[in-house]
C-alpha positions, 0 to 999 in steps of 0.5 A: 420110047425107048432108046436103043444103044448102037451096036459095036462090032464085037472084037474077038481076041486071038487065043493065047497059046502056051509057050511051054506046050509048044516047046518055045520055053522050058520050065524046069531051069530055076536058074534062068533069071531072064526067062523067069522075069518075064512071067513077073510083074515089076514089083516081083509078083507072079503074073496070072494065066490070063496075062501070060497065056501059059496053061494051068500044068505049066503055070503051077510048074512056073510058080514052083520054079520062080519060088525056087529061084526066090529062095536060091536069091536068083530072083528077088521077092519084091522090088524096091518100091520107090514113091514120088 
């Protein structure tokens, strides 16, 4: 006898839309630290595409812009890690 598992209803994720393709945001400005922090983790790492919903073309430009802002000391390379 084989026991069958109960079938779960499948959940479909809503497709993420690139905010740069829709014209909501601009990538080219490395001086906008508030916008860049939206695409970085708390520790200062660049978030991947699957988390942010940015297309491949704009993810490459975004990474380059964040790196420029790091060199210009607008955004930190890493945040101070406090362990308890």
